[in-house]
KEKOLRO-9099 format. One line per field, with one value per residue (C-alpha): residue in three letters; z, x, y. Coordinates in Angstrom, 2 decimals. Example, Ala and Ser with C-alpha at 12.3 -4.5 7.8 and 13.67 -1.06 7.14 Angstrom:
2
rest = ALA,SER
w = 7.80,7.14
u = 12.30,13.67
v = -4.50,-1.06
END
This chain:
411
rest = MET,LYS,GLU,ARG,TRP,ASP,LYS,GLY,CYS,VAL,LYS,LEU,GLY,LEU,THR,LEU,PHE,ALA,ALA,GLY,ALA,ALA,LEU,ILE,VAL,LEU,TYR,GLU,GLY,ILE,VAL,HIS,PHE,ASN,TYR,ILE,ARG,GLN,ALA,TRP,SER,THR,LEU,SER,THR,ILE,LEU,SER,PRO,PHE,ILE,PHE,GLY,LEU,VAL,MET,ALA,TYR,LEU,LEU,CYS,PRO,VAL,TYR,ASN,VAL,THR,VAL,ARG,ARG,ILE,TYR,ARG,LEU,MET,ARG,ASN,ARG,CYS,LYS,THR,GLY,LYS,GLY,ALA,LEU,ARG,PHE,ALA,ARG,VAL,ALA,ALA,THR,VAL,PHE,SER,LEU,LEU,VAL,LEU,PHE,GLY,VAL,VAL,GLY,GLY,LEU,PHE,ALA,LEU,VAL,ILE,PRO,GLU,THR,VAL,ARG,SER,ILE,LEU,GLY,LEU,ILE,GLN,VAL,MET,PRO,GLU,ARG,PHE,ASN,ASP,LEU,ILE,SER,TRP,VAL,GLU,THR,THR,PHE,THR,ALA,GLU,HIS,TYR,PRO,GLU,MET,THR,SER,ALA,PHE,GLU,ASN,LEU,VAL,GLY,LYS,VAL,ARG,ASP,SER,PHE,MET,GLU,TRP,THR,GLU,ARG,GLU,LEU,LEU,PRO,GLN,ILE,GLY,VAL,TYR,MET,THR,GLN,ILE,SER,GLN,GLY,LEU,ILE,ILE,THR,LEU,ARG,THR,VAL,LEU,ASN,LEU,PHE,ILE,GLY,VAL,ILE,VAL,CYS,VAL,TYR,PHE,LEU,ASN,SER,LYS,GLU,ILE,PHE,LYS,ALA,GLN,THR,ARG,LYS,MET,ILE,LEU,ALA,LEU,LEU,SER,LYS,LYS,HIS,SER,ASP,GLU,LEU,MET,GLU,PHE,ALA,TYR,PHE,ALA,ASN,ARG,THR,PHE,GLY,GLY,PHE,ILE,ASN,GLY,LYS,LEU,ILE,ASP,SER,LEU,ILE,ILE,GLY,ILE,LEU,CYS,PHE,ILE,LEU,MET,SER,LEU,LEU,ARG,LEU,PRO,TYR,THR,VAL,LEU,VAL,SER,THR,ILE,VAL,GLY,VAL,THR,ASN,PHE,ILE,PRO,PHE,PHE,GLY,PRO,PHE,ILE,GLY,ALA,ILE,PRO,SER,ALA,ILE,ILE,ILE,CYS,PHE,ALA,SER,PRO,VAL,GLN,ALA,VAL,TYR,PHE,LEU,ILE,MET,VAL,LEU,GLY,LEU,GLN,GLN,PHE,ASP,GLY,ASN,ILE,LEU,GLY,PRO,LYS,ILE,LEU,GLY,GLU,THR,THR,GLY,LEU,ALA,SER,PHE,TRP,VAL,MET,PHE,ALA,ILE,ILE,VAL,GLY,GLY,GLY,LEU,PHE,GLY,PHE,LEU,GLY,MET,VAL,LEU,GLY,VAL,PRO,ALA,PHE,ALA,LEU,ILE,TYR,TYR,TYR,ILE,GLY,LYS,PHE,ILE,GLU,LYS,ARG,LEU,LYS,LYS,LYS,GLU,LEU,PRO,VAL,GLU,THR,SER,ALA,TYR,GLN,GLU,TYR,ASN,LYS,TYR,ASP,ILE,ASP,ARG,LYS,ASP,ILE,VAL
w = 120.36,122.73,120.54,120.33,124.42,124.54,121.64,123.73,126.97,125.58,123.97,127.24,129.38,126.58,126.95,130.90,130.52,128.46,130.97,133.71,132.03,130.90,134.51,135.99,133.30,134.02,137.51,137.70,135.43,137.40,140.45,138.74,136.49,137.43,136.56,133.21,132.49,133.32,131.15,128.50,129.04,129.06,125.65,123.75,124.58,123.25,119.92,119.59,116.53,114.54,115.80,114.25,111.10,110.83,111.38,108.78,106.43,106.76,106.60,103.19,101.88,99.66,98.01,97.75,96.20,93.29,92.53,92.25,89.88,87.34,87.34,86.76,83.57,82.05,82.40,81.66,77.85,78.24,80.68,79.65,82.13,84.10,87.31,86.74,85.80,89.11,90.90,89.49,90.17,93.67,94.17,92.63,94.75,97.88,97.25,96.25,99.73,101.42,99.61,100.54,104.18,104.77,102.21,104.81,108.12,107.08,105.90,108.95,110.69,108.95,108.24,111.81,114.58,113.97,113.84,117.22,118.77,118.42,118.92,121.81,123.13,122.23,124.60,127.43,126.97,126.59,129.80,132.34,130.42,130.22,134.27,135.12,132.79,134.33,137.84,136.55,135.10,138.10,140.18,138.25,137.75,141.80,143.23,147.12,147.40,145.23,146.64,149.13,149.90,146.93,146.54,149.53,148.89,145.46,146.99,149.87,146.78,144.48,147.73,148.39,145.13,145.15,148.58,147.45,144.18,146.06,148.82,146.33,144.53,147.79,148.94,146.15,142.92,144.04,146.36,143.38,140.79,140.94,140.25,137.53,135.79,135.81,134.29,131.59,130.88,130.82,128.89,125.98,126.50,125.57,122.86,121.30,121.87,120.15,117.23,116.78,117.00,114.41,111.94,112.48,112.12,108.67,108.09,108.87,107.20,103.94,104.21,105.40,101.78,99.76,101.68,102.48,100.17,101.49,105.18,103.75,101.86,104.93,107.23,104.99,104.87,107.99,108.86,106.47,107.97,111.51,110.79,108.70,104.98,106.70,109.25,107.84,105.29,107.92,109.79,106.55,105.99,109.25,108.22,105.38,107.05,109.63,107.05,105.08,108.36,110.00,107.08,105.57,108.49,109.10,105.80,105.61,108.88,108.38,104.78,106.99,109.60,107.13,104.94,108.43,109.55,106.46,105.95,109.95,108.83,105.62,107.30,110.61,107.93,106.59,109.74,110.97,114.35,116.07,116.38,113.11,112.82,116.59,116.48,113.16,113.83,117.07,115.66,112.72,115.04,117.26,114.14,114.07,117.27,115.94,117.40,120.02,118.42,117.05,120.52,122.11,119.82,120.19,123.65,124.58,121.21,122.30,125.42,124.09,121.77,124.68,125.63,122.86,122.50,124.10,121.06,118.78,121.41,120.27,116.29,116.67,118.42,115.78,112.95,114.48,114.86,111.58,110.64,112.56,111.01,107.51,108.21,110.44,107.78,104.04,104.24,106.49,105.02,101.66,102.80,104.61,103.31,104.69,106.71,110.08,109.61,113.26,113.93,115.94,119.75,118.83,117.59,120.94,123.09,121.50,121.93,125.36,126.17,124.24,125.38,129.57,128.68,126.68,126.62,123.10,121.00,122.06,121.49,117.83,117.32,119.37,116.59,113.91,116.92,118.10,114.56,114.05,117.24,116.06,112.62,113.88,116.63,113.90,111.87,114.64,115.33,112.23,111.53,115.22,113.70,110.28,111.98,113.17,110.45,111.90,110.32,110.58,109.86,112.71,111.63,112.23,115.62,116.05,117.91,117.89,120.06,123.08,120.54,119.05,115.86,113.79,112.17,108.87,108.41,108.61,108.17
u = 130.64,132.20,131.81,127.73,128.02,129.21,126.73,123.90,125.49,125.50,121.72,120.56,122.64,121.25,117.43,117.71,119.04,116.52,114.06,115.38,115.26,111.69,110.76,112.40,111.04,107.86,107.91,109.38,106.70,103.76,105.88,106.10,102.69,101.53,105.04,104.81,101.51,102.20,105.41,103.73,100.90,103.60,105.56,101.70,101.63,104.30,104.22,100.21,101.44,102.74,99.89,97.67,99.66,99.97,96.41,95.40,97.95,96.64,93.48,94.32,96.54,93.87,92.80,96.62,97.36,94.72,95.52,98.87,98.20,95.95,97.65,100.98,99.73,97.97,101.86,104.00,104.08,103.69,106.64,109.85,111.28,109.31,110.56,109.38,105.83,105.98,106.92,104.17,101.45,102.73,102.53,98.86,98.02,98.93,96.77,93.97,94.14,94.27,91.22,89.57,90.16,89.67,86.13,85.39,85.98,84.77,81.85,80.84,82.09,79.38,76.27,76.54,77.81,75.65,72.27,73.86,74.02,70.66,69.61,71.56,69.95,66.63,66.86,67.96,64.91,62.73,64.05,62.25,59.24,59.23,60.31,57.21,54.45,55.77,54.90,51.63,50.91,51.64,50.09,46.82,46.87,47.98,45.67,45.73,42.29,43.24,46.81,47.95,50.76,52.71,51.86,53.27,56.06,56.68,56.11,59.01,61.26,60.64,61.34,64.59,65.95,64.78,66.77,69.54,70.44,69.68,72.62,74.92,74.69,75.36,78.11,79.76,79.02,79.29,82.57,83.93,83.57,87.51,88.24,86.11,87.33,90.65,89.96,88.30,90.96,93.49,90.21,91.03,94.92,94.63,92.15,94.58,97.50,95.10,94.24,98.75,98.84,96.62,98.33,101.44,100.05,98.77,102.48,103.61,100.53,101.88,106.03,104.44,102.18,104.88,107.99,106.73,108.46,111.68,110.56,109.09,112.35,114.23,112.95,112.72,116.58,117.09,115.42,117.19,120.07,119.70,117.52,117.97,115.95,113.60,112.88,112.52,110.06,108.29,108.28,107.55,104.36,103.01,103.23,101.18,98.50,98.20,97.62,95.81,93.34,93.61,92.99,90.05,88.68,88.47,88.40,85.12,83.84,84.35,82.20,79.89,79.36,78.69,76.19,74.12,74.38,73.13,70.40,69.27,68.97,67.00,64.42,64.13,63.19,60.71,59.34,59.50,61.40,62.95,66.73,67.70,70.87,72.34,70.62,72.03,75.25,75.25,74.21,76.82,79.54,78.39,78.06,81.68,82.20,81.07,78.51,77.46,77.60,74.37,72.63,75.18,73.73,70.15,70.02,71.14,69.05,65.89,66.30,66.97,63.75,61.86,62.07,59.75,57.31,57.63,56.20,58.31,61.24,59.81,59.27,63.04,63.83,62.51,63.82,67.28,66.70,65.54,68.93,71.04,69.97,70.23,73.85,74.55,72.88,73.65,75.39,78.72,79.37,79.51,81.87,83.72,83.38,85.73,88.24,88.69,87.18,86.02,82.82,80.33,81.03,84.91,83.95,81.75,84.85,87.07,85.07,84.27,88.26,89.43,86.94,87.49,91.37,91.35,87.85,86.38,89.92,89.84,86.05,87.26,90.82,89.63,88.41,91.46,94.07,91.79,91.45,95.39,96.09,93.81,94.89,98.29,96.85,95.50,98.51,100.33,97.87,98.03,101.36,101.51,98.72,100.16,103.78,101.56,99.64,96.33,93.12,92.99,89.76,87.83,84.67,86.90,86.36,83.49,81.23,77.01,77.16,75.20,72.36,72.57,73.50,76.67,78.79,79.05,75.42,75.92,79.24
v = 55.74,58.37,60.95,60.12,59.61,63.35,64.87,63.22,64.39,68.52,67.70,66.34,69.56,72.21,70.81,71.09,74.42,75.34,73.99,75.71,78.78,78.48,77.93,80.65,83.02,81.90,82.14,85.67,86.78,85.32,87.02,90.52,89.99,93.92,94.91,93.05,94.60,98.42,98.53,96.78,99.90,102.01,100.03,100.16,103.62,104.66,102.15,103.40,105.51,102.30,100.13,102.58,102.85,98.90,98.49,101.08,99.80,96.06,96.63,98.96,96.53,94.92,98.44,99.44,95.62,95.95,99.51,98.75,96.18,98.38,101.28,99.01,97.17,100.90,102.79,99.88,100.24,104.34,104.46,104.06,101.59,99.24,101.32,103.64,102.52,100.51,103.86,105.75,102.94,102.80,106.92,106.71,103.92,105.62,108.68,106.40,104.24,107.37,108.86,105.75,106.13,109.58,109.07,105.77,107.47,110.80,110.08,107.76,111.13,113.10,110.86,108.95,111.43,113.68,111.65,110.12,112.99,113.99,110.55,110.44,114.36,113.08,110.26,111.73,114.68,111.56,109.54,111.71,112.13,107.91,107.60,109.82,107.81,105.06,106.32,107.06,103.66,102.10,104.53,103.87,100.34,99.10,101.93,102.33,100.67,97.57,97.26,99.36,97.23,97.55,100.96,101.82,100.25,101.70,105.30,104.40,103.04,106.06,108.14,106.22,106.66,110.54,111.08,108.57,110.97,114.45,112.84,112.03,114.73,116.94,114.82,113.36,115.39,118.86,118.41,116.46,119.28,119.87,116.47,116.31,118.95,117.73,114.40,116.25,118.48,114.87,113.26,116.58,116.12,112.37,113.36,115.83,112.79,110.41,112.86,113.17,109.84,108.92,111.73,110.07,106.88,108.04,108.77,105.36,103.42,105.39,104.44,100.57,100.21,101.67,99.55,96.04,94.26,95.49,94.80,91.23,90.85,91.33,89.35,86.57,86.83,86.80,83.93,82.01,83.46,82.26,79.32,75.80,75.69,73.39,75.17,78.56,77.03,75.95,79.16,81.12,78.75,79.45,83.36,83.13,80.77,83.46,86.08,84.32,83.45,87.39,88.61,86.80,87.18,90.82,91.74,89.60,90.54,94.31,93.84,91.66,94.41,96.96,95.29,94.30,97.82,98.89,96.15,97.13,100.77,100.37,97.87,100.30,102.91,100.80,100.29,103.34,102.46,105.12,106.06,104.52,105.58,105.29,101.80,100.41,101.43,99.88,96.50,97.19,97.50,94.92,92.43,92.46,90.27,86.57,84.62,86.98,90.14,90.44,89.71,91.93,94.85,93.94,94.30,97.81,99.09,97.25,98.98,102.37,102.15,100.84,104.39,105.65,103.06,99.31,97.72,98.91,97.62,94.18,94.60,96.05,92.33,90.19,91.93,91.52,87.78,87.61,89.14,87.53,84.03,85.57,86.43,83.65,81.30,83.19,86.04,84.98,81.59,83.38,86.05,84.38,80.91,78.30,80.92,79.68,76.36,76.23,74.63,76.81,75.68,76.84,79.81,80.45,78.84,81.23,84.32,83.19,82.69,85.85,88.22,87.36,87.52,90.56,92.37,92.92,93.02,89.22,88.51,89.94,88.32,84.90,83.62,83.33,83.37,79.92,78.54,78.68,76.67,74.88,74.22,73.27,71.06,69.32,69.34,67.45,64.62,63.56,63.59,61.41,59.00,58.90,57.72,55.26,54.19,55.16,56.78,60.26,60.57,61.69,59.50,56.59,56.92,58.18,55.11,54.86,51.53,53.20,53.86,50.46,51.40,50.26,53.09,51.60,52.52,56.00,56.62
END
């Protein structure tokens, strides 16, 4: 009895101590949030080469694994040992994965960047002309004879905008040229540093691709040493499920966005819409954001096309609407399947919350992260319901009394 009492007291003491420590850490984190964010920013900057490398390796893993598997089958009987065949397969898979990486990135730069630059330069050249056309249209339509007050107000507005621009140029732009030059120099330094980090990231990617089994074994060994068999199995199950959820979602969205970008390019070429490459790139990149992606890309793209022709901008919006319906109802479900298992409402919730907290990255990764949380909350609830011998199906708790409908008639 005394031993049980002592054990209970020890457990209670440890629980209270852990709770108190957690509250202190939470309080200090809230009070010194800016310092923590600054420290995290500094740490992420230092670790950026490793982050780039791990991201590239994670995306190239399917290509690497398939190549190793097939080359090993071909070389197993031709090499003296299986170890030699595996070594050869790893080297060949690494080279092929890097060729895929450089081919995709180089191809995108070669195809997209020059055409995008030409589109942007053409857009800059067209904008003053379109602005003058707008002024002429307003002056012609709303003549001083029929709409004197509106014409006078528009002329005053144009005059104020012109005067404000000249004043801003004299007071802000010209005196700040030195500051802008310094910022441009800093931007060039950051660009060079990013290129260097990407180069180091490629090296990290190669190391990770060829050592991921060792890292996985070391992690599993550490988990088994620190945790019980039950808890270690649960943690490994969580890791496998998280990898399957995030990997399936990210790879699926990459393929989906690539297909949508190509389809957008084909349809815009058939409709003879302007800025085809630029707009298709915008639509393809923003399509990576679930649910809202096509609309986020359609708005600036329609504005860009509108400078060339408002009628063509309308055609483009109709085209994007049809493309979004095709992606949401046919292509997306075929590629992604039940990767997340979330209803549309929770997808929208995850995107809004993730985007509000972490920006673009939160909008992209918010869905698989919330799917992970949703799955384990569901497992916890089902476990508690089974313990209480209650049904776990959601349909068992739905009621239709307000419609005078018996649930048995529609279940």
